[in-house]
VEXSENU-260128 format. One record per residue: residue number from 1; x, y, z of N, C-alpha, C, O, CB in turn. Coordinates in pm, whole numbers, always signed. Glycine has a CB too. Layout:
N
REC     k     n_px     n_py     n_pz    ca_px    ca_py    ca_pz     c_px     c_py     c_pz     o_px     o_py     o_pz    cb_px    cb_py    cb_pz
REC   NUM        X        Y        Z        X        Y        Z        X        Y        Z        X        Y        Z        X        Y        Z
...
***
This chain:
104
REC     k     n_px     n_py     n_pz    ca_px    ca_py    ca_pz     c_px     c_py     c_pz     o_px     o_py     o_pz    cb_px    cb_py    cb_pz
REC     1      +84     -119       +0       +0       +0       +0      +88     +124       +0     +191     +129      +66      -95       +0     +121
REC     2      +45     +225      -74     +118     +351      -81      +31     +462      -24      -87     +473      -57     +161     +383     -226
REC     3      +92     +544      +61      +24     +661     +116      +90     +782      +51     +211     +802      +65      +33     +666     +274
REC     4      +11     +863      -18      +64     +978      -91      +37    +1107      -15      -74    +1133      +31       +4     +986     -232
REC     5     +141    +1187       -3     +134    +1318      +60     +150    +1421      -51     +262    +1449      -94     +245    +1335     +173
REC     6      +40    +1477      -97      +45    +1574     -207       -6    +1708     -158      -99    +1716      -78      -37    +1525     -329
REC     7      +56    +1813     -208      +16    +1947     -168     +114    +2049     -221     +197    +2020     -307       +5    +1958      -16
REC     8     +105    +2170     -168     +194    +2277     -211     +324    +2274     -130     +329    +2220      -20     +125    +2413     -197
REC     9     +426    +2332     -187     +556    +2341     -122     +539    +2407      +15     +471    +2509      +24     +657    +2419     -209
REC    10     +597    +2353     +118     +596    +2399     +257     +466    +2365     +331     +450    +2402     +447     +617    +2549     +262
REC    11     +374    +2295     +266     +250    +2253     +334     +279    +2135     +426     +365    +2053     +397     +140    +2216     +230
REC    12     +206    +2128     +537     +215    +2015     +627      +89    +1930     +608      -23    +1979     +615     +229    +2061     +776
REC    13     +111    +1803     +583       +2    +1711     +553       +3    +1601     +657     +109    +1546     +689      +14    +1653     +409
REC    14     -113    +1567     +710     -127    +1457     +805     -218    +1351     +742     -328    +1382     +696     -186    +1506     +942
REC    15     -171    +1229     +741     -250    +1116     +692     -273    +1021     +808     -189    +1008     +897     -179    +1044     +572
REC    16     -386     +955     +805     -422     +863     +910     -430     +721     +853     -499     +697     +753     -557     +904     +976
REC    17     -359     +628     +917     -363     +488     +877     -458     +417     +973     -438     +418    +1094     -219     +422     +878
REC    18     -563     +357     +917     -663     +289     +999     -628     +141    +1009     -605      +75     +907     -806     +308     +941
REC    19     -623      +90    +1130     -593      -51    +1155     -714     -115    +1220     -765      -66    +1321     -467      -66    +1246
REC    20     -760     -224    +1162     -876     -295    +1215     -831     -419    +1292     -736     -487    +1254     -974     -335    +1102
REC    21     -900     -447    +1401     -874     -566    +1480     -998     -655    +1476    -1094     -630    +1549     -836     -528    +1627
REC    22     -997     -759    +1392    -1113     -847    +1384    -1118     -952    +1496    -1217    -1024    +1508    -1114     -917    +1251
REC    23    -1014     -961    +1576    -1003    -1063    +1681    -1075    -1022    +1808    -1117     -907    +1824     -858    -1091    +1712
REC    24    -1089    -1118    +1898    -1147    -1091    +2029    -1040    -1064    +2134    -1067    -1070    +2254    -1233    -1209    +2073
REC    25     -918    -1035    +2089     -807    -1002    +2178     -751     -865    +2142     -772     -816    +2031     -695    -1110    +2170
REC    26     -681     -805    +2235     -618     -675    +2211     -499     -693    +2117     -422     -789    +2132     -573     -609    +2345
REC    27     -483     -601    +2021     -365     -596    +1936     -289     -467    +1966     -350     -363    +1990     -403     -605    +1785
REC    28     -157     -474    +1963      -74     -355    +1983      +35     -354    +1877      +91     -458    +1843      -13     -353    +2127
REC    29      +65     -235    +1826     +167     -219    +1723     +265     -109    +1759     +228       -8    +1820     +102     -189    +1588
REC    30     +391     -130    +1721     +494      -25    +1724     +516      +20    +1581     +526      -62    +1490     +628      -77    +1789
REC    31     +525     +150    +1560     +546     +206    +1427     +686     +264    +1418     +732     +333    +1510     +439     +315    +1395
REC    32     +755     +237    +1307     +885     +299    +1281     +887     +347    +1137     +820     +291    +1050    +1002     +199    +1308
REC    33     +963     +451    +1114     +981     +507     +981    +1124     +481     +937    +1218     +512    +1010     +949     +660     +978
REC    34    +1142     +424     +818    +1275     +395     +765    +1281     +442     +620    +1179     +462     +555    +1307     +242     +776
REC    35    +1404     +458     +572    +1423     +494     +432    +1495     +625     +415    +1530     +693     +511    +1291     +500     +363
REC    36    +1517     +659     +289    +1595     +777     +250    +1548     +905     +319    +1631     +981     +369    +1590     +795     +101
REC    37    +1419     +929     +322    +1366    +1055     +376    +1286    +1035     +503    +1199    +1116     +536    +1280    +1123     +272
REC    38    +1314     +928     +576    +1237     +896     +697    +1238    +1009     +799    +1140    +1028     +871    +1291     +770     +762
REC    39    +1348    +1085     +805    +1357    +1194     +902    +1259    +1308     +872    +1230    +1389     +960    +1498    +1248     +906
REC    40    +1209    +1315     +749    +1115    +1422     +712     +971    +1387     +749     +884    +1474     +748    +1125    +1450     +562
REC    41     +945    +1260     +781     +813    +1217     +824     +814    +1203     +976     +919    +1181    +1036     +772    +1082     +756
REC    42     +697    +1217    +1038     +692    +1201    +1183     +561    +1134    +1224     +465    +1127    +1147     +706    +1338    +1254
REC    43     +560    +1085    +1346     +443    +1021    +1406     +400    +1108    +1524     +439    +1081    +1637     +475     +871    +1451
REC    44     +320    +1213    +1499     +291    +1313    +1602     +217    +1261    +1724     +227    +1320    +1832     +212    +1423    +1542
REC    45     +143    +1152    +1711      +70    +1098    +1827     +144     +980    +1889      +85     +902    +1964      -71    +1056    +1786
REC    46     +272     +966    +1857     +351     +859    +1915     +363     +740    +1822     +295     +732    +1719     +291     +815    +2046
REC    47     +451     +648    +1860     +480     +535    +1772     +416     +404    +1816     +453     +298    +1767     +627     +516    +1761
REC    48     +321     +410    +1910     +251     +288    +1951     +100     +309    +1938      +48     +419    +1956     +288     +249    +2096
REC    49      +32     +200    +1905     -114     +203    +1898     -166      +72    +1954     -116      -36    +1922     -164     +227    +1752
REC    50     -269      +82    +2038     -335      -35    +2094     -477      -38    +2041     -548      +62    +2045     -333      -33    +2251
REC    51     -517     -154    +1990     -647     -168    +1927     -731     -266    +2008     -696     -384    +2019     -634     -215    +1778
REC    52     -842     -219    +2066     -928     -308    +2143     -991     -416    +2055     -994     -402    +1932    -1039     -227    +2213
REC    53    -1039     -523    +2115    -1102     -630    +2038    -1216     -580    +1949    -1298     -499    +1992    -1156     -736    +2132
REC    54    -1219     -627    +1826    -1320     -596    +1723    -1340     -446    +1700    -1448     -402    +1661    -1453     -657    +1762
REC    55    -1237     -369    +1724    -1241     -223    +1704    -1135     -183    +1603    -1077     -268    +1535    -1220     -146    +1839
REC    56    -1109      -54    +1594    -1004       -5    +1506     -919      +99    +1579     -962     +160    +1676    -1065      +56    +1378
REC    57     -797     +116    +1529     -705     +214    +1583     -643     +292    +1469     -654     +253    +1353     -596     +146    +1669
REC    58     -578     +402    +1501     -522     +488    +1399     -379     +526    +1431     -342     +546    +1547     -607     +613    +1384
REC    59     -298     +537    +1326     -162     +589    +1336     -157     +712    +1247     -186     +704    +1127      -53     +481    +1293
REC    60     -121     +827    +1304     -107     +950    +1225      +36     +963    +1175     +131     +943    +1250     -147    +1073    +1308
REC    61      +50     +998    +1048     +181    +1024     +987     +177    +1166     +934      +86    +1204     +860     +214     +921     +872
REC    62     +278    +1245     +972     +284    +1387     +933     +405    +1411     +844     +511    +1352     +864     +290    +1478    +1057
REC    63     +388    +1498     +746     +497    +1531     +654     +484    +1677     +612     +375    +1723     +577     +495    +1438     +529
REC    64     +596    +1750     +616     +601    +1887     +564     +684    +1885     +437     +800    +1844     +438     +661    +1986     +670
REC    65     +623    +1930     +328     +691    +1929     +198     +795    +2040     +198     +761    +2158     +197     +589    +1947      +79
REC    66     +923    +2002     +200    +1033    +2100     +206    +1110    +2112      +76    +1179    +2212      +54    +1127    +2062     +316
REC    67    +1099    +2011      -12    +1178    +2009     -135    +1087    +1980     -254     +978    +1925     -238    +1291    +1904     -127
REC    68    +1133    +2016     -373    +1056    +1987     -494    +1062    +1840     -533     +968    +1786     -591    +1106    +2073     -609
REC    69    +1173    +1775     -500    +1187    +1633     -535    +1096    +1549     -445    +1071    +1586     -330    +1335    +1586     -522
REC    70    +1046    +1437     -498     +961    +1350     -416    +1039    +1290     -298    +1154    +1250     -312     +903    +1237     -502
REC    71     +974    +1286     -184    +1032    +1221      -66     +975    +1080      -57     +860    +1055      -94    +1001    +1303      +65
REC    72    +1057     +987       -6    +1014     +848       +7    +1059     +791     +141    +1169     +820     +188    +1068     +763     -110
REC    73     +973     +711     +199    +1006     +640     +323     +911     +521     +333     +822     +503     +250     +994     +734     +449
REC    74     +932     +441     +436     +846     +325     +461     +802     +329     +607     +883     +349     +697     +920     +191     +427
REC    75     +673     +308     +628     +616     +295     +761     +602     +145     +788     +535      +74     +714     +477     +370     +774
REC    76     +666     +100     +896     +659      -42     +934     +588      -51    +1068     +626      +15    +1165     +802     -107     +940
REC    77     +485     -135    +1073     +411     -159    +1196     +435     -303    +1240     +396     -397    +1171     +258     -132    +1177
REC    78     +501     -318    +1354     +529     -451    +1407     +444     -474    +1531     +423     -384    +1612     +681     -467    +1440
REC    79     +396     -595    +1544     +305     -630    +1651     +379     -654    +1782     +488     -711    +1785     +225     -753    +1614
REC    80     +317     -608    +1891     +360     -643    +2027     +265     -751    +2075     +144     -740    +2055     +361     -518    +2125
REC    81     +317     -853    +2137     +231     -961    +2184     +152     -913    +2306     +209     -880    +2410     +314    -1088    +2219
REC    82      +20     -910    +2291      -70     -876    +2400     -175     -985    +2403     -223    -1026    +2298     -135     -731    +2382
REC    83     -210    -1033    +2519     -307    -1144    +2532     -260    -1268    +2456     -343    -1350    +2415     -446    -1100    +2481
REC    84     -129    -1282    +2436      -76    -1398    +2366      -99    -1397    +2215      -76    -1499    +2150     -135    -1520    +2422
REC    85     -143    -1285    +2160     -175    -1276    +2018      -76    -1183    +1948      -49    -1072    +1994     -320    -1227    +1997
REC    86      -22    -1230    +1835      +65    -1149    +1751      -12    -1109    +1626      -76    -1193    +1562     +195    -1225    +1714
REC    87       -6     -982    +1590      -66     -938    +1465      +37     -947    +1353     +156     -965    +1379     -120     -794    +1477
REC    88       -9     -935    +1231      +80     -938    +1115     +162     -810    +1109     +114     -704    +1148       +1     -958     +984
REC    89     +286     -820    +1060     +367     -701    +1035     +311     -633     +911     +285     -697     +810     +518     -738    +1018
REC    90     +294     -501     +920     +235     -424     +811     +337     -322     +760     +410     -264     +840     +105     -353     +856
REC    91     +341     -301     +629     +430     -199     +572     +352     -111     +475     +263     -157     +404     +551     -265     +499
REC    92     +387      +17     +476     +325     +115     +387     +435     +201     +326     +524     +249     +397     +221     +202     +463
REC    93     +428     +220     +197     +520     +308     +128     +467     +451     +140     +348     +475     +117     +537     +267      -22
REC    94     +555     +545     +177     +517     +686     +191     +586     +765      +80     +707     +755      +63     +556     +742     +332
REC    95     +508     +843       +6     +565     +922     -104     +502    +1060     -105     +385    +1077      -71     +543     +852     -241
REC    96     +583    +1159     -143     +531    +1295     -151     +537    +1346     -294     +617    +1299     -376     +609    +1388      -58
REC    97     +452    +1443     -323     +453    +1507     -453     +408    +1652     -436     +307    +1679     -372     +362    +1431     -554
REC    98     +485    +1746     -495     +449    +1886     -492     +350    +1911     -606     +382    +1887     -722     +576    +1977     -504
REC    99     +233    +1959     -573     +130    +1986     -674     +138    +2130     -726     +109    +2156     -843       -9    +1960     -617
REC   100     +177    +2222     -639     +195    +2360     -684     +280    +2436     -582     +303    +2392     -470      +57    +2430     -702
REC   101     +327    +2552     -627     +414    +2635     -543     +344    +2770     -526     +306    +2836     -623     +560    +2652     -609
REC   102     +329    +2809     -401     +270    +2938     -371     +381    +3033     -325     +462    +2995     -240     +158    +2926     -263
REC   103     +385    +3154     -379     +489    +3248     -335     +472    +3285     -188     +360    +3299     -139     +487    +3375     -421
REC   104     +584    +3302     -119     +579    +3341      +21     +592    +3491      +34     +590    +3544     +145     +690    +3270     +102
***
């Protein structure tokens, strides 16, 4: 899956990744950002998410477009064992694109 951050130069964009828990046990994930431009992306609400049974949880990813070239990184969500249950490791490709430039 690819999450695209598109907007004007210097814009800050927040995307939300929705995680569903179909099980009757709690799931917990740690999020890390890796890759060439990983330092330009951030997790403003922290890098852990706990998802109650049969509910959903969210991970926010924030990016400020600082350059004209596309930025790329990978969001990796690894499961923490809670209630003896491990969730699948999830990966998302993060890419940016400048749609227009507004004079400052």
